[in-house]
Structure formats: C-alpha cells, structure tokens
N, C-alpha and C positions, 0 to 999 in steps of 0.2 A: 407174540405176546409174552409178557412176563409171567412168571409163576404167580405173583401177587394178583395180577389182573385176572387170571383164570380162577384163582381162589375166591376173589370177590364176586365174580359171576356165579360161582357155585353157591355162595352164601345167599345171594339175591334170589337165585332159582329156588332154593330151599325155603326162603322167607319172603314170599311176594308181598309187596307193599311196605317193605321195611324203610325206615327213615335212615338218614346218615348216622345218627347216634346209635341206632340199633345195629346197623351194619358194622360200625366201628367196634361196638362191644362184642359182637359175634366174631369178628376178625381177631380181636385180642384173645378171646376164649380159645381160638384155634391156633394161637401162637404166631399170628401174622404181626410182624413188628413194624410194617410200613406205617409211617405217621401221616401220609398224604392220601388217606382213603377217599376224601372228597375229590381229589385230583384224579384218582383212578376211576371213580364214578363218572366224573365229567368226561373223561376220555372214552369210557364205555358208552356213554350216551351219544357222544359225537361219532363213534364208530357204529352206531345203531345196534349195539349189543344189549343195551338197556334202554328202558323207557322211564322218564322221570315225569311225574305229575304231582303237583301239590306237595312237593317235598318227600315223595315216596317213590321207590324204585321197583321196577319189574323187569325181568329178563325177557328179551324178545325171543320168540319161539323159532329160533334158527339154529343151525349147527347141532351141537350136543343137545340142545334143549327143545328141539322141534318134536312134534308128534309124528310117529311113524305112519299114522293114518289120520286124514282130516276128519274131525268128529262133528261137523256141522249136522244138525238134525235133519236137514233137507237133502242130504246126499245119500 
C-alpha cells in the first residue's frame, strides 16, 4: 500500500464518520498533496479497509485498528 493510502486510513481511524470533504481538509492539514482522495477512499472501501455509509467513512477494525480484546458485553 502507498504511504498516502496508509495516511488516509489513519485520518479516518481518528475521525470516524468523516465525509470526503472533511477527510480531504484533514489530509491537506497534514501536508498530504494527493488530489485523488476520493479515489483512495474508494480503493480502501473495495479492499475492505474502510466502510462507507451515507457519504461517511469508518475504518474497519482489522490490522492496526483492531481491538486487542473483543469488548462485547456478553463475553
């Protein structure tokens, strides 16, 4: 994965439910110059790294972003 891809995943993980516009603004604030943020988001959704619903994005809890312990109240 590219550095920009990983940076976008980090932004979404830190800002769950962010829109494309919000993610783009946050990316520019961090010095990410990639102009195809929506393309990166689409690729991440296709890779099952992000979930998109109603124009908002959430990171899937896998890899770096997974919980170290399942926190379901019935476990």
